[in-house]
C-alpha positions as CSV (number, residue, x, y, z in Angstrom):
1,M,123.1,146.3,42.3
2,D,125.4,149.3,42.6
3,T,122.6,151.3,44.3
4,K,122.1,148.5,46.8
5,A,125.8,148.3,47.6
6,A,125.9,152.1,48.0
7,V,123.0,152.1,50.4
8,L,124.5,149.3,52.4
9,L,127.8,151.3,52.7
10,E,125.9,154.5,53.7
11,S,123.7,152.7,56.2
12,I,126.7,151.1,58.0
13,V,129.0,154.2,57.9
14,R,126.4,156.9,58.6
15,H,124.5,155.0,61.4
16,P,127.4,153.5,63.5
17,S,126.7,150.5,65.6
18,L,130.3,149.9,66.7
19,V,132.5,152.1,69.0
20,D,135.2,152.0,66.3
21,G,135.6,150.5,62.8
22,N,132.3,151.4,61.2
23,K,133.9,152.7,58.0
24,R,136.0,149.6,57.7
25,L,133.0,147.4,58.4
26,G,131.0,149.3,55.8
27,W,133.6,148.8,53.1
28,L,134.1,145.2,54.0
29,A,130.3,144.6,53.8
30,L,130.2,146.2,50.4
31,V,133.1,144.0,49.1
32,V,131.4,140.9,50.5
33,F,128.1,141.9,48.9
34,Y,129.7,142.2,45.5
35,G,131.6,138.9,46.1
36,L,128.4,137.0,47.0
37,N,126.9,138.4,43.8
38,E,130.0,137.3,41.8
39,V,130.9,140.9,40.8
40,T,134.6,142.0,40.8
41,L,135.2,145.4,42.3
42,E,138.5,147.0,41.1
43,A,138.8,150.0,43.4
44,P,142.1,151.8,43.9
45,D,142.9,152.0,47.6
46,D,143.1,155.8,47.9
47,E,140.0,156.4,45.9
48,A,138.1,153.8,47.9
49,Y,139.3,155.5,51.1
50,G,138.1,158.9,49.8
51,L,134.8,157.4,48.9
52,V,134.2,156.0,52.4
53,I,135.4,159.2,54.1
54,G,133.0,161.2,51.8
55,V,130.1,159.0,52.8
56,A,131.0,159.3,56.5
57,E,131.3,163.1,56.3
58,G,128.0,163.3,54.4
59,S,129.6,164.9,51.3
60,L,128.6,162.0,49.0
61,D,125.1,160.7,48.6
62,Y,124.3,157.1,47.6
63,H,123.6,158.1,44.0
64,S,127.2,159.4,43.6
65,V,128.6,156.4,45.3
66,A,126.6,154.0,43.2
67,A,127.9,155.7,40.0
68,Q,131.5,155.4,41.2
69,L,131.0,151.7,42.2
70,A,129.5,151.0,38.8
71,A,132.7,152.5,37.2
72,W,134.9,150.4,39.4
73,C,133.0,147.3,38.6
74,R,133.5,147.9,34.8
75,G,137.2,148.6,35.5
76,D,137.2,152.2,34.3
77,A,137.4,155.3,36.6
78,L,134.7,157.9,36.8
79,A,136.1,161.4,36.4
């Protein structure tokens, strides 16, 4: 499920359809995806921001993002 969430985020952020707000939309879609699947995501704000910016800049691939999301779903941070 974390891989699907990561790909969803990457798809929205890296292939913008809006003039502004694609990163926010990508993060919100990810949170809603987890919510609909009854998964609690506990992501610190600054780390979530860094993750989304990393995806937007292309410095993080979906495998890395999925690993971080999995850690946040368990409630422990990935170093």
